[in-house]
PQR file with spaces between the fields and no chain letter, atoms N, CA, C, O and H, PARSE charges and radii, in Angstrom:
ATOM       1  N    MET     1       7.382  -73.488   -1.077 -0.4000 1.5000
ATOM       2  CA   MET     1       7.698  -72.068   -1.132 -0.0000 2.0000
ATOM       3  C    MET     1       7.131  -71.394    0.108  0.5500 1.7000
ATOM       4  O    MET     1       5.997  -71.676    0.496 -0.5500 1.4000
ATOM       5  N    PRO     2       7.897  -70.511    0.738 -0.5600 1.5000
ATOM       6  CA   PRO     2       7.405  -69.820    1.932  0.2800 2.0000
ATOM       7  C    PRO     2       6.195  -68.949    1.607  0.5500 1.7000
ATOM       8  O    PRO     2       6.018  -68.480    0.483 -0.5500 1.4000
ATOM       9  N    ASP     3       5.393  -68.757    2.606 -0.4000 1.5000
ATOM      10  CA   ASP     3       4.213  -67.915    2.474 -0.0000 2.0000
ATOM      11  C    ASP     3       4.620  -66.490    2.122  0.5500 1.7000
ATOM      12  O    ASP     3       5.665  -66.014    2.566 -0.5500 1.4000
ATOM      13  H    ASP     3       5.536  -69.138    3.519  0.4000 1.0000
ATOM      14  N    GLN     4       3.808  -65.813    1.334 -0.4000 1.5000
ATOM      15  CA   GLN     4       4.087  -64.437    0.917 -0.0000 2.0000
ATOM      16  C    GLN     4       4.243  -63.514    2.122  0.5500 1.7000
ATOM      17  O    GLN     4       5.027  -62.566    2.072 -0.5500 1.4000
ATOM      18  H    GLN     4       2.959  -66.199    0.973  0.4000 1.0000
ATOM      19  N    ASP     5       3.510  -63.775    3.205 -0.4000 1.5000
ATOM      20  CA   ASP     5       3.632  -62.965    4.410 -0.0000 2.0000
ATOM      21  C    ASP     5       5.049  -63.018    4.979  0.5500 1.7000
ATOM      22  O    ASP     5       5.549  -62.024    5.505 -0.5500 1.4000
ATOM      23  H    ASP     5       2.873  -64.545    3.246  0.4000 1.0000
ATOM      24  N    ARG     6       5.683  -64.166    4.874 -0.4000 1.5000
ATOM      25  CA   ARG     6       7.055  -64.283    5.398 -0.0000 2.0000
ATOM      26  C    ARG     6       8.016  -63.433    4.584  0.5500 1.7000
ATOM      27  O    ARG     6       8.902  -62.780    5.136 -0.5500 1.4000
ATOM      28  H    ARG     6       5.277  -64.974    4.447  0.4000 1.0000
ATOM      29  N    ILE     7       7.837  -63.445    3.280 -0.4000 1.5000
ATOM      30  CA   ILE     7       8.710  -62.663    2.405 -0.0000 2.0000
ATOM      31  C    ILE     7       8.506  -61.170    2.652  0.5500 1.7000
ATOM      32  O    ILE     7       9.470  -60.425    2.827 -0.5500 1.4000
ATOM      33  H    ILE     7       7.117  -63.976    2.832  0.4000 1.0000
ATOM      34  N    GLU     8       7.250  -60.742    2.665 -0.4000 1.5000
ATOM      35  CA   GLU     8       6.943  -59.332    2.890 -0.0000 2.0000
ATOM      36  C    GLU     8       7.366  -58.886    4.287  0.5500 1.7000
ATOM      37  O    GLU     8       7.862  -57.774    4.468 -0.5500 1.4000
ATOM      38  H    GLU     8       6.467  -61.347    2.523  0.4000 1.0000
ATOM      39  N    GLY     9       7.166  -59.763    5.274 -0.4000 1.5000
ATOM      40  CA   GLY     9       7.557  -59.434    6.642 -0.0000 2.0000
ATOM      41  C    GLY     9       9.056  -59.246    6.775  0.5500 1.7000
ATOM      42  O    GLY     9       9.516  -58.327    7.454 -0.5500 1.4000
ATOM      43  H    GLY     9       6.762  -60.666    5.126  0.4000 1.0000
ATOM      44  N    ALA    10       9.817  -60.115    6.129 -0.4000 1.5000
ATOM      45  CA   ALA    10      11.271  -59.991    6.179 -0.0000 2.0000
ATOM      46  C    ALA    10      11.723  -58.691    5.506  0.5500 1.7000
ATOM      47  O    ALA    10      12.628  -58.012    5.990 -0.5500 1.4000
ATOM      48  H    ALA    10       9.444  -60.861    5.578  0.4000 1.0000
ATOM      49  N    ALA    11      11.082  -58.359    4.389 -0.4000 1.5000
ATOM      50  CA   ALA    11      11.439  -57.116    3.687 -0.0000 2.0000
ATOM      51  C    ALA    11      11.080  -55.893    4.525  0.5500 1.7000
ATOM      52  O    ALA    11      11.842  -54.927    4.581 -0.5500 1.4000
ATOM      53  H    ALA    11      10.347  -58.910    3.996  0.4000 1.0000
ATOM      54  N    LYS    12       9.922  -55.936    5.175 -0.4000 1.5000
ATOM      55  CA   LYS    12       9.497  -54.804    6.006 -0.0000 2.0000
ATOM      56  C    LYS    12      10.434  -54.647    7.205  0.5500 1.7000
ATOM      57  O    LYS    12      10.769  -53.528    7.594 -0.5500 1.4000
ATOM      58  H    LYS    12       9.304  -56.721    5.130  0.4000 1.0000
ATOM      59  N    ASN    13      10.849  -55.758    7.780 -0.4000 1.5000
ATOM      60  CA   ASN    13      11.777  -55.732    8.907 -0.0000 2.0000
ATOM      61  C    ASN    13      13.108  -55.107    8.476  0.5500 1.7000
ATOM      62  O    ASN    13      13.653  -54.261    9.184 -0.5500 1.4000
ATOM      63  H    ASN    13      10.578  -56.667    7.464  0.4000 1.0000
ATOM      64  N    MET    14      13.621  -55.516    7.335 -0.4000 1.5000
ATOM      65  CA   MET    14      14.890  -54.973    6.843 -0.0000 2.0000
ATOM      66  C    MET    14      14.749  -53.486    6.534  0.5500 1.7000
ATOM      67  O    MET    14      15.633  -52.696    6.866 -0.5500 1.4000
ATOM      68  H    MET    14      13.177  -56.203    6.760  0.4000 1.0000
ATOM      69  N    GLY    15      13.656  -53.108    5.906 -0.4000 1.5000
ATOM      70  CA   GLY    15      13.420  -51.691    5.619 -0.0000 2.0000
ATOM      71  C    GLY    15      13.339  -50.873    6.899  0.5500 1.7000
ATOM      72  O    GLY    15      13.812  -49.738    6.954 -0.5500 1.4000
ATOM      73  H    GLY    15      12.939  -53.750    5.636  0.4000 1.0000
ATOM      74  N    GLY    16      12.740  -51.457    7.919 -0.4000 1.5000
ATOM      75  CA   GLY    16      12.646  -50.780    9.210 -0.0000 2.0000
ATOM      76  C    GLY    16      14.008  -50.564    9.841  0.5500 1.7000
ATOM      77  O    GLY    16      14.261  -49.526   10.452 -0.5500 1.4000
ATOM      78  H    GLY    16      12.355  -52.379    7.874  0.4000 1.0000
ATOM      79  N    LYS    17      14.885  -51.549    9.691 -0.4000 1.5000
ATOM      80  CA   LYS    17      16.246  -51.407   10.235 -0.0000 2.0000
ATOM      81  C    LYS    17      16.983  -50.275    9.529  0.5500 1.7000
ATOM      82  O    LYS    17      17.695  -49.494   10.161 -0.5500 1.4000
ATOM      83  H    LYS    17      14.679  -52.392    9.195  0.4000 1.0000
ATOM      84  N    ILE    18      16.806  -50.197    8.218 -0.4000 1.5000
ATOM      85  CA   ILE    18      17.459  -49.134    7.449 -0.0000 2.0000
ATOM      86  C    ILE    18      16.893  -47.776    7.856  0.5500 1.7000
ATOM      87  O    ILE    18      17.640  -46.814    8.035 -0.5500 1.4000
ATOM      88  H    ILE    18      16.227  -50.832    7.705  0.4000 1.0000
ATOM      89  N    LYS    19      15.581  -47.704    7.998 -0.4000 1.5000
ATOM      90  CA   LYS    19      14.937  -46.450    8.382 -0.0000 2.0000
ATOM      91  C    LYS    19      15.383  -46.022    9.778  0.5500 1.7000
ATOM      92  O    LYS    19      15.651  -44.844   10.016 -0.5500 1.4000
ATOM      93  H    LYS    19      14.974  -48.485    7.852  0.4000 1.0000
ATOM      94  N    GLU    20      15.461  -46.980   10.697 -0.4000 1.5000
ATOM      95  CA   GLU    20      15.909  -46.660   12.055 -0.0000 2.0000
ATOM      96  C    GLU    20      17.351  -46.138   12.037  0.5500 1.7000
ATOM      97  O    GLU    20      17.668  -45.160   12.714 -0.5500 1.4000
ATOM      98  H    GLU    20      15.243  -47.936   10.503  0.4000 1.0000
ATOM      99  N    ALA    21      18.215  -46.790   11.265 -0.4000 1.5000
ATOM     100  CA   ALA    21      19.609  -46.360   11.177 -0.0000 2.0000
ATOM     101  C    ALA    21      19.709  -44.955   10.585  0.5500 1.7000
ATOM     102  O    ALA    21      20.502  -44.133   11.044 -0.5500 1.4000
ATOM     103  H    ALA    21      17.958  -47.584   10.715  0.4000 1.0000
ATOM     104  N    ALA    22      18.898  -44.688    9.562 -0.4000 1.5000
ATOM     105  CA   ALA    22      18.905  -43.350    8.960 -0.0000 2.0000
ATOM     106  C    ALA    22      18.448  -42.305    9.983  0.5500 1.7000
ATOM     107  O    ALA    22      18.982  -41.197   10.027 -0.5500 1.4000
ATOM     108  H    ALA    22      18.253  -45.356    9.189  0.4000 1.0000
ATOM     109  N    GLY    23      17.467  -42.662   10.795 -0.4000 1.5000
ATOM     110  CA   GLY    23      16.996  -41.760   11.834 -0.0000 2.0000
ATOM     111  C    GLY    23      18.061  -41.481   12.872  0.5500 1.7000
ATOM     112  O    GLY    23      18.180  -40.358   13.362 -0.5500 1.4000
ATOM     113  H    GLY    23      17.033  -43.563   10.759  0.4000 1.0000
ATOM     114  N    LYS    24      18.839  -42.505   13.210 -0.4000 1.5000
ATOM     115  CA   LYS    24      19.930  -42.318   14.174 -0.0000 2.0000
ATOM     116  C    LYS    24      20.998  -41.399   13.609  0.5500 1.7000
ATOM     117  O    LYS    24      21.493  -40.511   14.303 -0.5500 1.4000
ATOM     118  H    LYS    24      18.742  -43.417   12.812  0.4000 1.0000
ATOM     119  N    VAL    25      21.354  -41.614   12.346 -0.4000 1.5000
ATOM     120  CA   VAL    25      22.412  -40.826   11.717 -0.0000 2.0000
ATOM     121  C    VAL    25      22.011  -39.356   11.600  0.5500 1.7000
ATOM     122  O    VAL    25      22.814  -38.455   11.840 -0.5500 1.4000
ATOM     123  H    VAL    25      20.952  -42.336   11.782  0.4000 1.0000
ATOM     124  N    THR    26      20.756  -39.139   11.226 -0.4000 1.5000
ATOM     125  CA   THR    26      20.311  -37.761   11.003 -0.0000 2.0000
ATOM     126  C    THR    26      19.767  -37.102   12.267  0.5500 1.7000
ATOM     127  O    THR    26      19.506  -35.899   12.277 -0.5500 1.4000
ATOM     128  H    THR    26      20.104  -39.871   11.031  0.4000 1.0000
ATOM     129  N    GLY    27      19.597  -37.879   13.323 -0.4000 1.5000
ATOM     130  CA   GLY    27      19.036  -37.336   14.560 -0.0000 2.0000
ATOM     131  C    GLY    27      17.532  -37.150   14.492  0.5500 1.7000
ATOM     132  O    GLY    27      16.954  -36.427   15.303 -0.5500 1.4000
ATOM     133  H    GLY    27      19.809  -38.856   13.314  0.4000 1.0000
ATOM     134  N    ASP    28      16.892  -37.805   13.522 -0.4000 1.5000
ATOM     135  CA   ASP    28      15.449  -37.696   13.325 -0.0000 2.0000
ATOM     136  C    ASP    28      14.742  -38.770   14.165  0.5500 1.7000
ATOM     137  O    ASP    28      14.675  -39.935   13.774 -0.5500 1.4000
ATOM     138  H    ASP    28      17.362  -38.393   12.863  0.4000 1.0000
ATOM     139  N    GLU    29      14.222  -38.357   15.316 -0.4000 1.5000
ATOM     140  CA   GLU    29      13.584  -39.305   16.233 -0.0000 2.0000
ATOM     141  C    GLU    29      12.320  -39.924   15.642  0.5500 1.7000
ATOM     142  O    GLU    29      12.012  -41.085   15.911 -0.5500 1.4000
ATOM     143  H    GLU    29      14.276  -37.410   15.633  0.4000 1.0000
ATOM     144  N    LYS    30      11.588  -39.153   14.838 -0.4000 1.5000
ATOM     145  CA   LYS    30      10.362  -39.688   14.210 -0.0000 2.0000
ATOM     146  C    LYS    30      10.714  -40.802   13.236  0.5500 1.7000
ATOM     147  O    LYS    30      10.062  -41.846   13.229 -0.5500 1.4000
ATOM     148  H    LYS    30      11.838  -38.210   14.619  0.4000 1.0000
ATOM     149  N    LEU    31      11.729  -40.596   12.419 -0.4000 1.5000
ATOM     150  CA   LEU    31      12.151  -41.611   11.457 -0.0000 2.0000
ATOM     151  C    LEU    31      12.657  -42.854   12.182  0.5500 1.7000
ATOM     152  O    LEU    31      12.387  -43.981   11.766 -0.5500 1.4000
ATOM     153  H    LEU    31      12.259  -39.747   12.424  0.4000 1.0000
ATOM     154  N    LYS    32      13.385  -42.639   13.256 -0.4000 1.5000
ATOM     155  CA   LYS    32      13.899  -43.757   14.050 -0.0000 2.0000
ATOM     156  C    LYS    32      12.738  -44.573   14.636  0.5500 1.7000
ATOM     157  O    LYS    32      12.767  -45.803   14.611 -0.5500 1.4000
ATOM     158  H    LYS    32      13.605  -41.723   13.594  0.4000 1.0000
ATOM     159  N    ALA    33      11.728  -43.890   15.158 -0.4000 1.5000
ATOM     160  CA   ALA    33      10.561  -44.574   15.728 -0.0000 2.0000
ATOM     161  C    ALA    33       9.775  -45.316   14.647  0.5500 1.7000
ATOM     162  O    ALA    33       9.290  -46.424   14.876 -0.5500 1.4000
ATOM     163  H    ALA    33      11.705  -42.890   15.178  0.4000 1.0000
ATOM     164  N    GLU    34       9.654  -44.704   13.476 -0.4000 1.5000
ATOM     165  CA   GLU    34       8.957  -45.374   12.363 -0.0000 2.0000
ATOM     166  C    GLU    34       9.699  -46.651   11.971  0.5500 1.7000
ATOM     167  O    GLU    34       9.078  -47.671   11.676 -0.5500 1.4000
ATOM     168  H    GLU    34      10.048  -43.805   13.290  0.4000 1.0000
ATOM     169  N    GLY    35      11.017  -46.588   11.970 -0.4000 1.5000
ATOM     170  CA   GLY    35      11.823  -47.764   11.643 -0.0000 2.0000
ATOM     171  C    GLY    35      11.608  -48.887   12.636  0.5500 1.7000
ATOM     172  O    GLY    35      11.479  -50.048   12.250 -0.5500 1.4000
ATOM     173  H    GLY    35      11.522  -45.759   12.210  0.4000 1.0000
ATOM     174  N    LYS    36      11.569  -48.544   13.911 -0.4000 1.5000
ATOM     175  CA   LYS    36      11.319  -49.562   14.936 -0.0000 2.0000
ATOM     176  C    LYS    36       9.926  -50.162   14.775  0.5500 1.7000
ATOM     177  O    LYS    36       9.750  -51.372   14.920 -0.5500 1.4000
ATOM     178  H    LYS    36      11.674  -47.600   14.224  0.4000 1.0000
ATOM     179  N    ALA    37       8.938  -49.325   14.477 -0.4000 1.5000
ATOM     180  CA   ALA    37       7.567  -49.802   14.277 -0.0000 2.0000
ATOM     181  C    ALA    37       7.499  -50.729   13.061  0.5500 1.7000
ATOM     182  O    ALA    37       6.830  -51.762   13.104 -0.5500 1.4000
ATOM     183  H    ALA    37       9.081  -48.342   14.359  0.4000 1.0000
ATOM     184  N    ASP    38       8.182  -50.368   11.990 -0.4000 1.5000
ATOM     185  CA   ASP    38       8.206  -51.217   10.797 -0.0000 2.0000
ATOM     186  C    ASP    38       8.832  -52.572   11.103  0.5500 1.7000
ATOM     187  O    ASP    38       8.388  -53.598   10.588 -0.5500 1.4000
ATOM     188  H    ASP    38       8.726  -49.529   11.955  0.4000 1.0000
ATOM     189  N    GLN    39       9.862  -52.571   11.940 -0.4000 1.5000
ATOM     190  CA   GLN    39      10.507  -53.836   12.296 -0.0000 2.0000
ATOM     191  C    GLN    39       9.544  -54.741   13.055  0.5500 1.7000
ATOM     192  O    GLN    39       9.470  -55.941   12.790 -0.5500 1.4000
ATOM     193  H    GLN    39      10.222  -51.737   12.358  0.4000 1.0000
ATOM     194  N    VAL    40       8.814  -54.167   13.993 -0.4000 1.5000
ATOM     195  CA   VAL    40       7.844  -54.960   14.761 -0.0000 2.0000
ATOM     196  C    VAL    40       6.771  -55.510   13.831  0.5500 1.7000
ATOM     197  O    VAL    40       6.411  -56.685   13.903 -0.5500 1.4000
ATOM     198  H    VAL    40       8.874  -53.193   14.209  0.4000 1.0000
ATOM     199  N    GLU    41       6.267  -54.646   12.960 -0.4000 1.5000
ATOM     200  CA   GLU    41       5.235  -55.065   12.012 -0.0000 2.0000
ATOM     201  C    GLU    41       5.756  -56.187   11.107  0.5500 1.7000
ATOM     202  O    GLU    41       5.036  -57.146   10.827 -0.5500 1.4000
ATOM     203  H    GLU    41       6.559  -53.692   12.902  0.4000 1.0000
ATOM     204  N    GLY    42       6.989  -56.066   10.660 -0.4000 1.5000
ATOM     205  CA   GLY    42       7.586  -57.095    9.815 -0.0000 2.0000
ATOM     206  C    GLY    42       7.752  -58.413   10.544  0.5500 1.7000
ATOM     207  O    GLY    42       7.517  -59.476    9.970 -0.5500 1.4000
ATOM     208  H    GLY    42       7.573  -55.287   10.887  0.4000 1.0000
ATOM     209  N    LYS    43       8.155  -58.353   11.801 -0.4000 1.5000
ATOM     210  CA   LYS    43       8.319  -59.580   12.583 -0.0000 2.0000
ATOM     211  C    LYS    43       6.982  -60.276   12.798  0.5500 1.7000
ATOM     212  O    LYS    43       6.897  -61.502   12.731 -0.5500 1.4000
ATOM     213  H    LYS    43       8.345  -57.489   12.267  0.4000 1.0000
ATOM     214  N    VAL    44       5.942  -59.495   13.055 -0.4000 1.5000
ATOM     215  CA   VAL    44       4.610  -60.077   13.243 -0.0000 2.0000
ATOM     216  C    VAL    44       4.141  -60.717   11.945  0.5500 1.7000
ATOM     217  O    VAL    44       3.631  -61.837   11.954 -0.5500 1.4000
ATOM     218  H    VAL    44       6.011  -58.499   13.110  0.4000 1.0000
ATOM     219  N    GLN    45       4.309  -60.014   10.827 -0.4000 1.5000
ATOM     220  CA   GLN    45       3.883  -60.543    9.535 -0.0000 2.0000
ATOM     221  C    GLN    45       4.665  -61.815    9.198  0.5500 1.7000
ATOM     222  O    GLN    45       4.099  -62.766    8.658 -0.5500 1.4000
ATOM     223  H    GLN    45       4.723  -59.103   10.820  0.4000 1.0000
ATOM     224  N    ASN    46       5.944  -61.835    9.511 -0.4000 1.5000
ATOM     225  CA   ASN    46       6.761  -63.021    9.281 -0.0000 2.0000
ATOM     226  C    ASN    46       6.261  -64.187   10.132  0.5500 1.7000
ATOM     227  O    ASN    46       6.201  -65.322    9.658 -0.5500 1.4000
ATOM     228  H    ASN    46       6.404  -61.063    9.950  0.4000 1.0000
ATOM     229  N    ALA    47       5.908  -63.914   11.367 -0.4000 1.5000
ATOM     230  CA   ALA    47       5.394  -64.964   12.259 -0.0000 2.0000
ATOM     231  C    ALA    47       4.071  -65.521   11.741  0.5500 1.7000
ATOM     232  O    ALA    47       3.836  -66.728   11.804 -0.5500 1.4000
ATOM     233  H    ALA    47       5.957  -62.993   11.752  0.4000 1.0000
ATOM     234  N    VAL    48       3.212  -64.649   11.233 -0.4000 1.5000
ATOM     235  CA   VAL    48       1.931  -65.096   10.666 -0.0000 2.0000
ATOM     236  C    VAL    48       2.199  -66.011    9.472  0.5500 1.7000
ATOM     237  O    VAL    48       1.561  -67.054    9.323 -0.5500 1.4000
ATOM     238  H    VAL    48       3.403  -63.668   11.182  0.4000 1.0000
ATOM     239  N    GLY    49       3.142  -65.616    8.629 -0.4000 1.5000
ATOM     240  CA   GLY    49       3.498  -66.453    7.483 -0.0000 2.0000
ATOM     241  C    GLY    49       4.053  -67.796    7.914  0.5500 1.7000
ATOM     242  O    GLY    49       3.754  -68.820    7.301 -0.5500 1.4000
ATOM     243  H    GLY    49       3.660  -64.769    8.750  0.4000 1.0000
ATOM     244  N    GLY    50       4.861  -67.798    8.967 -0.4000 1.5000
ATOM     245  CA   GLY    50       5.395  -69.056    9.489 -0.0000 2.0000
ATOM     246  C    GLY    50       4.290  -69.957   10.010  0.5500 1.7000
ATOM     247  O    GLY    50       4.331  -71.173    9.825 -0.5500 1.4000
ATOM     248  H    GLY    50       5.104  -66.966    9.465  0.4000 1.0000
ATOM     249  N    LEU    51       3.307  -69.363   10.659 -0.4000 1.5000
ATOM     250  CA   LEU    51       2.168  -70.139   11.152 -0.0000 2.0000
ATOM     251  C    LEU    51       1.386  -70.731    9.985  0.5500 1.7000
ATOM     252  O    LEU    51       0.972  -71.889   10.035 -0.5500 1.4000
ATOM     253  H    LEU    51       3.273  -68.375   10.810  0.4000 1.0000
ATOM     254  N    LYS    52       1.184  -69.933    8.931 -0.4000 1.5000
ATOM     255  CA   LYS    52       0.484  -70.437    7.742 -0.0000 2.0000
ATOM     256  C    LYS    52       1.255  -71.602    7.124  0.5500 1.7000
ATOM     257  O    LYS    52       0.660  -72.602    6.722 -0.5500 1.4000
ATOM     258  H    LYS    52       1.521  -68.992    8.891  0.4000 1.0000
ATOM     259  N    ASP    53       2.590  -71.470    7.048 -0.4000 1.5000
ATOM     260  CA   ASP    53       3.412  -72.556    6.518 -0.0000 2.0000
ATOM     261  C    ASP    53       3.235  -73.820    7.360  0.5500 1.7000
ATOM     262  O    ASP    53       3.088  -74.921    6.828 -0.5500 1.4000
ATOM     263  H    ASP    53       3.074  -70.658    7.374  0.4000 1.0000
ATOM     264  N    THR    54       3.251  -73.645    8.669 -0.4000 1.5000
ATOM     265  CA   THR    54       3.094  -74.785    9.569 -0.0000 2.0000
ATOM     266  C    THR    54       1.741  -75.444    9.386  0.5500 1.7000
ATOM     267  O    THR    54       1.648  -76.671    9.332 -0.5500 1.4000
ATOM     268  H    THR    54       3.370  -72.751    9.101  0.4000 1.0000
ATOM     269  N    LEU    55       0.708  -74.652    9.293 -0.4000 1.5000
ATOM     270  CA   LEU    55      -0.636  -75.201    9.124 -0.0000 2.0000
ATOM     271  C    LEU    55      -0.801  -75.924    7.790  0.5500 1.7000
ATOM     272  O    LEU    55      -1.578  -76.873    7.681 -0.5500 1.4000
ATOM     273  H    LEU    55       0.784  -73.656    9.337  0.4000 1.0000
ATOM     274  N    ARG    56      -0.065  -75.468    6.780 -0.4000 1.5000
ATOM     275  CA   ARG    56      -0.107  -76.130    5.470 -0.0000 2.0000
ATOM     276  C    ARG    56       0.792  -77.361    5.459  0.5500 1.7000
ATOM     277  O    ARG    56       0.700  -78.185    4.549 -0.5500 1.4000
ATOM     278  H    ARG    56       0.566  -74.697    6.869  0.4000 1.0000
ATOM     279  N    GLY    57       1.648  -77.491    6.445 -0.4000 1.5000
ATOM     280  CA   GLY    57       2.555  -78.638    6.506 -0.0000 2.0000
ATOM     281  C    GLY    57       3.810  -78.425    5.688  0.5500 1.7000
ATOM     282  O    GLY    57       4.482  -79.394    5.335 -0.5500 1.4000
ATOM     283  H    GLY    57       1.723  -76.822    7.184  0.4000 1.0000
ATOM     284  N    ASP    58       4.143  -77.182    5.376 -0.4000 1.5000
ATOM     285  CA   ASP    58       5.353  -76.853    4.620 -0.0000 2.0000
ATOM     286  C    ASP    58       6.542  -76.957    5.569  0.5500 1.7000
ATOM     287  O    ASP    58       6.663  -76.155    6.495 -0.5500 1.4000
ATOM     288  H    ASP    58       3.596  -76.395    5.663  0.4000 1.0000
ATOM     289  N    LYS    59       7.409  -77.923    5.353 -0.4000 1.5000
ATOM     290  CA   LYS    59       8.550  -78.176    6.246 -0.0000 2.0000
ATOM     291  C    LYS    59       9.792  -77.411    5.836  0.5500 1.7000
ATOM     292  O    LYS    59      10.826  -77.555    6.489 -0.5500 1.4000
ATOM     293  H    LYS    59       7.310  -78.574    4.600  0.4000 1.0000
ATOM     294  N    ARG    60       9.740  -76.600    4.780 -0.4000 1.5000
ATOM     295  CA   ARG    60      10.919  -75.889    4.292 -0.0000 2.0000
ATOM     296  C    ARG    60      11.025  -74.505    4.884  0.5500 1.7000
ATOM     297  O    ARG    60      11.318  -73.563    4.148 -0.5500 1.4000
ATOM     298  H    ARG    60       8.901  -76.483    4.250  0.4000 1.0000
ATOM     299  N    ASN    61      10.802  -74.328    6.172 -0.4000 1.5000
ATOM     300  CA   ASN    61      10.879  -73.015    6.808 -0.0000 2.0000
ATOM     301  C    ASN    61      12.268  -72.570    6.711  0.5500 1.7000
ATOM     302  O    ASN    61      12.602  -71.481    7.176 -0.5500 1.4000
ATOM     303  H    ASN    61      10.564  -75.093    6.770  0.4000 1.0000
């Protein structure tokens, strides 16, 4: 089973994409920036989870 960080990171990344899109549609630059930040945070968290999987020897990435 993938590390919890990978699952949460993927969800945060997807939420960030939705938030960024909503910011673009509404013209809300703050919301758009928050969405981009959430995406970066999600990608980092996903990478940490992938590293944990690798260190545990989980080959089902």
